[in-house]
C-alpha positions in Angstrom: -68.4 -207.7 181.1 -67.5 -207.2 184.7 -64.6 -205.0 183.9 -66.8 -203.0 181.5 -69.5 -202.5 184.2 -66.7 -201.4 186.6 -65.5 -198.9 184.0 -69.0 -197.5 183.8 -69.1 -197.0 187.5 -65.8 -195.2 187.3 -67.1 -193.0 184.6 -70.2 -192.1 186.6 -67.9 -191.1 189.5 -65.9 -189.0 187.1 -69.1 -187.3 186.0 -69.9 -186.5 189.5 -66.5 -185.1 190.1 -66.5 -183.0 186.9 -70.0 -181.7 187.5 -69.9 -181.6 191.3 -72.1 -179.0 192.9 -73.9 -178.1 189.7 -77.7 -177.4 189.5 -80.7 -178.3 191.6 -83.0 -180.1 189.1 -83.3 -183.3 191.1 -85.9 -184.8 188.8 -83.7 -184.8 185.7 -83.4 -188.2 184.2 -81.4 -189.1 181.0 -81.5 -192.2 178.8 -78.7 -192.9 176.3 -78.9 -195.4 173.5 -76.1 -196.6 171.2 -75.9 -199.2 168.5 -74.1 -202.3 169.7 -72.0 -202.9 166.7 -70.7 -200.9 163.7 -68.4 -202.2 160.9 -66.3 -200.1 158.7 -65.1 -201.2 155.3 -61.3 -201.3 154.8 -61.5 -198.5 152.2 -63.3 -196.1 154.6 -61.2 -193.3 156.1 -63.9 -191.6 158.1 -66.7 -193.1 160.3 -69.5 -191.6 162.4 -70.6 -193.3 165.6 -74.1 -192.3 166.6 -75.6 -191.8 170.0 -79.3 -191.0 170.8 -80.5 -189.6 174.1 -83.7 -188.5 175.8 -84.2 -186.3 178.9 -87.1 -185.7 181.2 -87.4 -183.3 184.1 -84.2 -181.6 183.0 -83.5 -177.9 182.2 -83.7 -176.6 178.6 -80.0 -176.0 178.5 -77.8 -178.2 176.4 -76.1 -181.1 178.1 -72.5 -181.9 177.9 -71.5 -184.6 175.4 -68.6 -186.9 176.3 -67.0 -189.7 174.4 -64.7 -192.4 175.8 -62.9 -195.3 174.2 -62.7 -198.7 176.0 -59.7 -200.8 175.3 -58.4 -203.9 177.2 -58.7 -203.1 180.9 -58.4 -199.4 180.4 -60.2 -196.4 178.8 -59.2 -193.3 177.0 -60.9 -189.9 177.2 -61.6 -188.7 173.7 -63.9 -185.7 174.1 -64.7 -184.6 177.7 -66.3 -182.4 176.4 -63.4 -180.9 174.3 -61.7 -183.4 172.1 -58.1 -184.1 172.8 -57.3 -184.4 169.1 -59.4 -182.1 166.9 -57.9 -183.5 163.7 -58.8 -187.1 164.7 -62.1 -186.6 166.6 -65.1 -184.3 166.1 -68.5 -184.2 167.9 -71.7 -183.3 166.0 -75.2 -182.6 167.4 -78.5 -182.9 165.6 -81.6 -182.7 167.8 -81.3 -185.5 170.4 -78.6 -187.3 168.4 -74.9 -186.7 169.0 -72.3 -188.4 166.8 -68.5 -188.9 167.0 -66.6 -188.4 163.8 -63.3 -190.4 163.6 -60.9 -189.4 160.8 -57.9 -191.3 159.4 -59.5 -194.6 160.4 -57.2 -197.6 160.9 -57.4 -201.0 162.5 -55.9 -199.5 165.6 -59.2 -197.6 166.1 -61.0 -200.9 166.7 -62.5 -200.6 170.2 -65.7 -200.0 172.3 -66.8 -196.3 172.1 -68.9 -195.0 174.9 -71.2 -192.0 174.7 -71.9 -189.9 177.8 -74.6 -187.3 178.4 -74.6 -185.0 181.4 -76.7 -182.0 182.4 -74.4 -179.7 184.3 -77.3 -177.9 186.2 -78.5 -181.1 187.9 -76.8 -183.1 190.7 -78.9 -186.3 190.4 -77.4 -189.5 189.4 -79.8 -190.0 186.5 -78.9 -186.7 185.0 -75.5 -188.1 184.0 -75.7 -191.4 182.0 -73.6 -193.3 179.5 -74.6 -195.7 176.7 -73.7 -199.4 176.6 -71.0 -198.7 174.0 -70.6 -199.3 170.3 -68.1 -201.9 169.1 -66.3 -200.5 166.1 -64.4 -202.9 163.8 -62.6 -201.9 160.7 -62.4 -205.1 158.6 -59.4 -203.9 156.7 -56.1 -205.7 157.0 -57.2 -209.3 156.7 -59.7 -208.8 153.9 -57.4 -206.5 152.0 -54.6 -209.1 152.3 -57.0 -211.8 151.2 -58.1 -209.8 148.2 -54.5 -209.1 147.3 -53.6 -212.8 147.5 -56.7 -213.7 145.4 -55.7 -211.2 142.7 -52.1 -212.6 142.7 -53.4 -216.1 142.3 -55.7 -215.0 139.4 -52.7 -213.3 137.8 -50.6 -216.5 138.0 -53.5 -218.6 136.5 -54.0 -216.1 133.7 -50.3 -216.0 132.9 -50.1 -219.7 132.9 -53.1 -220.0 130.5 -51.6 -217.4 128.2 -48.3 -219.2 128.2 -50.0 -222.5 127.3 -52.0 -220.8 124.6 -48.9 -219.1 123.1 -47.0 -222.4 123.2 -49.8 -224.2 121.4 -50.1 -221.5 118.7 -46.3 -221.5 118.2 -46.2 -225.3 117.9 -49.0 -225.3 115.4 -47.2 -222.6 113.4 -43.9 -224.4 113.4 -45.6 -227.7 112.3 -47.6 -226.0 109.6 -44.5 -224.3 108.2 -42.2 -227.3 108.4 -44.6 -230.0 107.4 -43.8 -229.9 103.6 -40.1 -230.1 104.4 -40.6 -232.9 106.8 -42.7 -234.8 104.3 -40.0 -234.3 101.6 -37.3 -235.5 103.9 -39.3 -238.5 104.9 -39.9 -239.4 101.3 -36.2 -239.1 100.5 -35.3 -241.2 103.4 -37.9 -243.8 102.3 -36.4 -243.8 98.8 -32.9 -244.2 100.1 -34.0 -247.1 102.4 -35.7 -248.8 99.4 -32.5 -248.3 97.4 -30.5 -249.9 100.1 -32.9 -252.8 100.3 -32.9 -253.3 96.5 -29.1 -253.2 96.4 -28.9 -255.7 99.2 -31.2 -258.0 97.4 -29.2 -257.7 94.2 -26.0 -258.5 96.0 -27.6 -261.4 97.8 -28.9 -262.8 94.4 -25.4 -262.4 92.9 -23.8 -264.3 95.7 -26.4 -267.0 95.5 -25.9 -267.3 91.8 -22.2 -267.5 92.2 -22.5 -270.3 94.8 -24.8 -272.2 92.6 -22.4 -271.8 89.7 -19.5 -273.1 91.7 -21.5 -276.1 92.9 -22.6 -276.9 89.4 -19.0 -276.7 88.2 -17.8 -279.1 90.9 -20.6 -281.5 90.2 -19.7 -281.6 86.5 -16.0 -282.3 87.2 -16.5 -285.2 89.6 -17.1 -288.1 86.8 -13.9 -287.2 84.9 -11.8 -287.5 88.0 -13.3 -290.9 88.8 -12.7 -292.1 85.3 -9.0 -291.1 85.4 -8.6 -292.9 88.6 -10.0 -296.1 87.1 -7.9 -296.0 84.0 -4.8 -295.5 86.1 -5.6 -298.4 88.3 -6.1 -300.7 85.3 -2.8 -299.7 83.9 
């Protein structure tokens, strides 16, 4: 704030130098009012900064309208009173309101813009005044980047949901088409498995019957052998 007040004093001296020796209307007093803050959307290419003034005890002639831009520790002369860049800056007057038009607006135009009013036919200090300045901010880059990032995330989410939906539909379609074949294959496998089990049982039964037959044969032959041994011994 101290540097800003110092700048205002420098501007007042500049007014005195520019308008030195002009006029004798010593009772001329000027008041300048500016909005403290103005925000421009990122999509805006042109902005108008307003400045209202009132004058008492001054001549009926039009004053000079001056615009300055205050950056960090320095200021730039935009229109004093002619604009240094007629494509970029234009000054408009309507009654006791004077506005600065800024074209091709970018984030580099963010600054404090100071409006100055000076009656050239008066040499009093109060006949040359500046406003407190309007802070201009174009909220473009960060918000635009954030919006772009949000759109990108939404696109990824939408693509993922579409992929999952397509996968689910495809899986359902494949299962629906292959279900009869899978059931037939499963039934055939079950039949083959039952056949294997039945064949195994038959083989096992055959083996068991054969073993029983052999045991029965051996059991039937044992008395004859014993009788032969007895007869042989008696002889």
